[in-house]
C-alpha positions as CSV (number, residue, x, y, z in Angstrom):
1,M,19.8,-50.1,84.2
2,L,20.2,-46.4,83.3
3,D,18.6,-44.0,85.8
4,F,16.7,-42.0,83.1
5,Y,14.5,-45.0,82.4
6,K,13.4,-45.5,86.0
7,K,11.1,-42.5,86.4
8,D,8.3,-40.8,84.4
9,Q,8.9,-37.1,85.3
10,K,6.8,-35.5,82.5
11,T,3.6,-33.6,83.4
12,A,0.4,-34.8,81.7
13,M,0.6,-31.9,79.2
14,E,4.3,-32.6,78.4
15,A,3.5,-36.3,77.9
16,K,0.6,-35.5,75.6
17,H,2.7,-33.1,73.6
18,L,5.4,-35.8,73.1
19,A,2.7,-38.2,72.1
20,Q,1.7,-35.8,69.3
21,I,5.2,-35.5,68.1
22,I,5.5,-39.3,67.9
23,A,2.1,-39.5,66.1
24,H,3.3,-37.0,63.5
25,G,6.8,-38.5,63.3
26,P,7.1,-39.2,59.6
27,I,5.9,-35.7,58.8
28,V,8.2,-34.1,61.4
29,F,11.2,-35.9,59.9
30,Q,10.5,-35.0,56.3
31,V,9.8,-31.4,57.1
32,A,13.1,-31.1,59.0
33,R,15.0,-32.8,56.2
34,V,13.4,-30.6,53.5
35,L,14.1,-27.4,55.5
36,R,17.7,-28.5,55.6
37,D,18.1,-29.8,52.1
38,K,16.4,-26.9,50.4
39,N,18.7,-24.5,52.3
40,I,15.8,-22.8,54.1
41,L,17.5,-23.2,57.5
42,K,20.7,-21.9,56.0
43,V,19.0,-18.7,54.6
44,I,17.5,-18.1,58.0
45,E,20.8,-18.6,59.8
46,E,22.6,-16.2,57.5
47,A,20.0,-13.5,58.4
48,R,20.6,-14.0,62.1
49,T,20.8,-10.3,63.0
50,T,17.4,-9.3,61.5
51,G,15.7,-12.6,60.8
52,A,14.4,-13.7,57.4
53,S,10.9,-13.2,56.0
54,I,9.1,-15.7,53.8
55,K,9.9,-13.4,50.9
56,D,13.6,-13.5,51.8
57,V,13.5,-17.3,51.8
58,C,11.7,-17.5,48.5
59,E,14.2,-15.2,46.8
60,E,17.1,-17.2,48.1
61,T,15.8,-20.7,47.5
62,G,13.5,-20.3,44.5
63,L,10.6,-21.8,46.4
64,S,7.0,-20.5,46.1
65,V,5.5,-18.5,48.9
66,Y,3.2,-21.4,49.7
67,A,6.0,-24.0,49.9
68,A,8.1,-21.7,52.2
69,R,5.1,-20.9,54.4
70,V,3.9,-24.4,55.1
71,L,7.4,-25.7,55.8
72,L,8.3,-22.8,58.1
73,E,5.0,-22.9,60.0
74,A,5.6,-26.6,60.6
75,G,9.2,-25.7,61.6
76,L,7.8,-23.3,64.2
77,G,5.9,-26.2,65.8
78,M,9.0,-28.3,65.8
79,H,11.1,-25.5,67.4
80,L,13.5,-25.4,64.5
81,V,12.8,-21.7,64.0
82,R,11.1,-19.0,66.0
83,Y,9.3,-15.8,65.3
84,T,10.7,-12.3,65.9
85,E,8.5,-9.4,67.0
86,D,8.1,-8.4,63.4
87,E,7.2,-12.0,62.4
88,K,10.5,-12.9,60.7
89,F,12.1,-16.3,61.3
90,V,15.2,-16.9,63.3
91,L,17.1,-20.2,63.8
92,T,16.8,-22.0,67.1
93,K,19.4,-24.2,68.8
94,T,17.6,-27.3,67.5
95,G,17.5,-25.8,64.0
96,Y,21.3,-25.3,64.3
97,F,21.8,-28.9,65.2
98,I,19.7,-30.0,62.2
99,L,21.8,-27.8,60.0
100,H,25.3,-28.4,61.4
101,D,25.6,-31.3,63.9
102,P,27.5,-34.2,62.3
103,L,25.8,-36.9,64.4
104,T,22.3,-35.5,63.5
105,N,23.1,-35.3,59.8
106,V,24.6,-38.8,59.6
107,N,21.6,-40.2,61.4
108,M,19.1,-38.2,59.2
109,N,20.8,-39.3,55.9
110,F,20.8,-42.9,57.1
111,V,17.2,-42.8,58.0
112,Q,16.1,-41.1,54.8
113,D,18.2,-43.2,52.3
114,V,18.4,-46.6,54.0
115,C,15.5,-46.9,56.4
116,Y,12.6,-44.7,55.6
117,K,10.7,-46.7,53.0
118,G,11.6,-50.0,54.6
119,M,10.1,-49.0,58.0
120,F,6.6,-49.2,56.5
121,H,7.1,-53.0,56.7
122,L,8.2,-53.1,60.3
123,E,5.0,-54.9,61.5
124,E,5.5,-57.6,59.0
125,A,9.2,-58.0,60.1
126,I,8.1,-58.3,63.7
127,E,5.6,-61.0,62.9
128,T,7.8,-63.0,60.6
129,G,11.4,-62.5,61.9
130,K,12.4,-61.5,58.4
131,P,13.7,-58.2,57.1
132,A,10.5,-57.3,55.3
133,G,11.6,-53.8,54.5
134,L,14.7,-54.9,52.7
135,R,12.7,-55.4,49.5
136,E,12.7,-51.6,49.2
137,L,16.4,-51.7,48.6
138,G,16.9,-55.0,46.8
139,Q,16.2,-58.7,46.6
140,W,18.6,-60.1,49.2
141,S,18.1,-62.2,52.3
142,T,20.2,-59.7,54.3
143,V,21.4,-56.2,53.6
144,Y,25.0,-57.3,53.9
145,E,24.7,-59.4,50.8
146,G,23.7,-56.3,48.8
147,L,26.0,-53.6,50.3
148,S,28.3,-53.6,47.3
149,Q,25.3,-53.4,44.9
150,L,23.4,-50.6,46.5
151,P,22.9,-47.4,44.5
152,P,25.8,-45.0,45.2
153,E,23.7,-42.4,47.1
154,I,22.3,-45.1,49.4
155,Q,25.7,-46.9,49.8
156,K,27.2,-43.5,50.7
157,S,24.7,-42.9,53.5
158,W,25.1,-46.5,54.8
159,F,28.9,-46.3,55.0
160,E,29.0,-42.8,56.3
161,Y,26.8,-43.8,59.1
162,D,28.8,-47.0,59.8
163,H,32.1,-45.2,59.7
164,F,31.0,-42.2,61.7
165,F,31.1,-44.0,65.0
166,S,34.1,-46.3,64.3
167,D,36.2,-43.4,63.0
168,I,35.8,-41.7,66.4
169,A,36.4,-44.9,68.4
170,F,39.4,-46.3,66.4
171,P,42.1,-43.9,67.4
172,E,41.4,-44.6,71.1
173,V,40.7,-48.3,70.9
174,I,43.7,-49.2,68.7
175,K,46.0,-48.3,71.6
176,Q,44.1,-50.7,73.8
177,V,44.2,-53.5,71.3
178,Y,47.9,-53.3,70.4
179,S,49.0,-52.9,74.0
180,E,48.4,-56.7,74.1
181,N,51.5,-57.4,71.9
182,I,49.3,-58.5,69.0
183,K,51.1,-59.1,65.7
184,T,48.8,-61.3,63.7
185,L,45.1,-60.4,63.8
186,L,41.9,-62.0,62.3
187,D,39.5,-59.1,61.5
188,I,36.0,-60.7,61.2
189,G,33.6,-58.5,59.4
190,G,36.3,-56.2,58.1
191,N,33.9,-54.1,56.1
192,T,35.7,-51.6,53.9
193,G,39.1,-52.3,55.6
194,K,39.3,-49.2,57.8
195,W,40.4,-51.2,60.8
196,A,42.9,-53.3,58.8
197,S,44.5,-50.2,57.3
198,A,44.7,-48.4,60.6
199,S,46.3,-51.5,62.1
200,A,48.7,-51.9,59.2
201,T,50.0,-48.4,59.7
202,H,50.1,-48.7,63.5
203,G,53.0,-51.0,63.7
204,E,55.6,-52.3,61.3
205,D,55.2,-56.0,62.2
206,I,51.4,-56.1,62.3
207,H,49.5,-58.3,59.8
208,V,45.7,-58.4,59.5
209,T,43.5,-61.0,57.7
210,I,40.0,-59.7,56.8
211,M,37.3,-62.3,56.9
212,D,34.0,-61.2,55.3
213,L,31.5,-61.8,52.6
214,P,33.1,-62.0,49.1
215,G,31.5,-58.6,48.0
216,Q,32.7,-56.9,51.2
217,A,36.2,-58.5,51.0
218,E,36.6,-57.3,47.4
219,M,35.6,-53.7,48.4
220,A,38.1,-53.8,51.3
221,K,40.8,-55.3,49.0
222,K,40.4,-52.4,46.6
223,R,40.8,-49.8,49.3
224,I,43.8,-51.6,50.8
225,E,45.5,-51.7,47.4
226,E,44.8,-48.0,46.9
227,L,46.5,-47.3,50.2
228,G,49.6,-49.4,49.3
229,L,49.1,-51.8,52.2
230,I,48.3,-55.0,50.4
231,D,51.5,-56.7,51.7
232,K,50.2,-56.3,55.3
233,V,46.6,-57.4,54.8
234,S,45.3,-60.8,53.6
235,F,41.7,-61.8,52.7
236,Y,39.5,-64.8,53.6
237,P,36.2,-64.3,51.8
238,C,33.3,-66.5,53.0
239,N,29.8,-66.5,54.5
240,I,30.5,-66.4,58.2
241,L,27.0,-67.9,59.0
242,D,27.9,-71.1,57.0
243,E,28.9,-73.4,59.9
244,N,30.5,-75.8,57.4
245,I,33.2,-73.2,56.6
246,P,36.0,-73.3,59.1
247,F,37.6,-70.2,60.4
248,P,41.2,-69.9,59.4
249,K,43.8,-70.6,62.2
250,A,46.6,-68.7,60.6
251,S,47.3,-65.9,58.2
252,P,47.1,-67.1,54.6
253,A,50.1,-64.8,53.8
254,T,52.5,-65.4,56.7
255,G,51.4,-68.8,58.0
256,K,51.5,-67.4,61.6
257,S,48.8,-68.3,64.0
258,F,46.5,-65.5,65.1
259,D,47.3,-63.7,68.3
260,A,43.7,-62.3,68.5
261,I,40.4,-62.0,66.7
262,W,38.9,-58.6,66.2
263,M,35.2,-57.9,65.7
264,S,34.1,-54.2,65.5
265,Q,30.4,-53.3,65.2
266,F,29.9,-56.8,63.8
267,L,28.2,-59.2,66.2
268,D,25.2,-56.8,66.6
269,C,24.4,-58.0,63.0
270,F,23.4,-61.4,64.3
271,S,20.9,-63.1,66.6
272,E,21.9,-64.4,70.0
273,D,22.2,-68.0,68.7
274,E,24.3,-66.8,65.7
275,I,26.6,-64.8,68.1
276,V,27.2,-67.9,70.2
277,S,27.9,-70.0,67.0
278,I,30.4,-67.4,65.7
279,L,32.2,-67.1,69.0
280,K,32.5,-70.9,69.4
281,R,34.2,-71.0,66.0
282,C,36.4,-68.2,67.0
283,A,37.6,-70.4,69.9
284,G,38.8,-72.9,67.3
285,A,40.8,-70.3,65.4
286,I,43.0,-69.1,68.3
287,D,45.3,-70.7,70.8
288,D,44.2,-71.0,74.5
289,D,46.0,-67.8,75.3
290,G,44.6,-65.9,72.3
291,L,42.3,-62.9,72.7
292,V,38.9,-62.2,71.2
293,L,38.4,-58.4,71.1
294,I,34.8,-57.1,70.6
295,L,33.9,-53.5,70.0
296,E,30.2,-52.8,70.4
297,A,27.8,-50.1,71.4
298,F,25.4,-51.2,74.2
299,W,22.5,-49.0,75.0
300,D,22.6,-49.7,78.7
301,T,26.3,-48.6,79.1
302,Q,25.7,-45.0,77.8
303,R,26.3,-41.9,79.9
304,F,23.7,-39.8,78.2
305,E,20.0,-40.6,77.3
306,T,20.5,-39.2,73.7
307,S,23.2,-41.9,73.0
308,A,21.0,-44.7,74.4
309,F,18.0,-43.4,72.4
310,C,20.0,-43.4,69.1
311,I,21.2,-47.0,69.8
312,Q,17.8,-48.3,70.7
313,Q,16.2,-46.9,67.5
314,L,19.0,-48.4,65.4
315,S,17.8,-51.8,66.6
316,I,14.7,-51.3,64.5
317,Y,16.8,-51.0,61.4
318,F,18.1,-54.5,62.0
319,T,14.6,-55.8,62.6
320,A,13.0,-54.2,59.5
321,I,15.8,-54.0,57.0
322,A,19.2,-55.5,57.8
323,N,18.4,-59.1,58.7
324,G,15.2,-59.4,60.9
325,N,16.7,-61.0,63.9
326,S,19.5,-58.9,65.5
327,Q,19.8,-55.6,67.4
328,M,22.0,-53.2,69.3
329,Y,22.1,-55.2,72.5
330,D,21.7,-54.7,76.2
331,S,25.2,-55.6,77.4
332,R,23.8,-58.2,79.8
333,V,22.1,-60.1,77.0
334,F,25.3,-59.8,74.9
335,K,27.6,-60.9,77.7
336,A,25.4,-64.0,78.3
337,C,26.2,-65.0,74.7
338,V,29.9,-64.6,75.4
339,D,29.6,-66.8,78.5
340,K,27.5,-69.4,76.6
341,A,30.2,-69.6,74.0
342,G,32.8,-70.5,76.6
343,F,34.6,-67.2,77.0
344,D,35.4,-65.1,80.0
345,I,35.4,-61.3,79.8
346,V,38.8,-60.4,81.3
347,E,38.3,-56.6,80.8
348,Q,35.5,-54.3,79.9
349,I,36.3,-50.7,78.8
350,D,33.3,-48.4,78.4
351,G,33.1,-44.9,77.1
352,I,35.3,-45.3,74.0
353,G,34.5,-42.7,71.3
354,L,30.9,-41.6,71.3
355,S,29.3,-44.8,72.5
356,H,31.5,-47.9,72.4
357,T,32.6,-50.6,74.8
358,L,35.6,-52.9,74.3
359,L,35.3,-56.4,75.6
360,K,38.6,-58.4,76.0
361,C,37.7,-62.1,76.1
362,R,39.7,-65.4,76.6
363,K,38.7,-69.0,76.3
364,R,37.5,-70.4,79.6
365,K,40.0,-72.9,81.0
C-alpha cells in the first residue's frame, strides 16, 4: 500500500478547509472551467507584470463587471488567482496549471463533457450495479456500445482522455512487447486502432488483428485505411462479453496463429468475473507458449499521490457511467483475477508512461 495513505498529517483546520472544498466541489469545478474557457485566466496571465483589474478583464472578455467579479472572487478562494497590493489579479501556480497543463485540461474536459451530468446518478448506480448516469449520454447498456454515436464534442473529450495516457505509454511499451519476437498479435479492445497502427509501422513482418465491438472496429478500420496500413491489420468484430462467441485462434488474413494477445486499458472496463472469463477465453486463442500482454494503470503502483488520486476518481466514471461494475483496480485485486484464470505473471514492469504497468502472462503449466 502506498505510504501516503497510511497517515493523517493534516491539522484540524487544514482538514476542515479540505472538507469545505469537497462540499463545494461542483461549484469549484465549474468556476475553474469557466475562468479557463472564458479566457479570464489568460487575460490575467498576459498582464503578469502589473496584474489585471476587473475592468481589464471585462474589456478583454466582454463579460459584465458582475460576472467577472463573482468568478474572480471565487477564484481567489480556490487560489487560482491572487491579489496584488493595489487589488489587481495575478495568476497563481495552480491557475497556470488549469490554463496550460495537458493532464489537467484533458481531465477537466472529460469530467465536463462525459461525466458531470451523469455523476448526479452515482448513488443509484452504487445501489443497482448499473450505470445509471449513462442515460445522460444515450440509451445504451454500456458506454462502449455508444462511443461511435456520441455527439462530436463529447466523443472528442472521451477519446482525447483515453489516448492521452496511451500515447505517452505506447512508445516505451512497444519496445517491451516486440522484444518478445512477436509477429502475429491479437489486439482485444483495439479502440481506434492506435496500437495496431503503431505496431504495423514498428516492424515489416508484424500483423495485428483488432477484436472489438462492431462500431469500434469500424472506426478503427477507417483510421487504418486512412493510414494506408490495411494490409497489415485485420478485424474481428464481436461482443467480447458474449461467451458463445469464440476468440479467433489465428489471423483472418494470414492464417497464422497468434504469438500473443494484447489488451491495453481494456480489462479495467470489466468486473472481476468478466476479467476472468475473458482471460480464460484468451487461453484458448494462443498456444501454450503464447503471451498475454496487459497494459493497465493500477492506483497502488503509482509513485505520486496525484497519479493515484486521478486513477481512483476515474473508477467512479466506470461505476456511474461506463458500465456500473468495473474500476481502475488495485493491482492485487487484478492479479488475483489473472491467477484465477490460470495464468502466471512472468514479468511486471511498472512506471511506464505517466501511470501504466505492463503484465506479461503465460498459461500455467
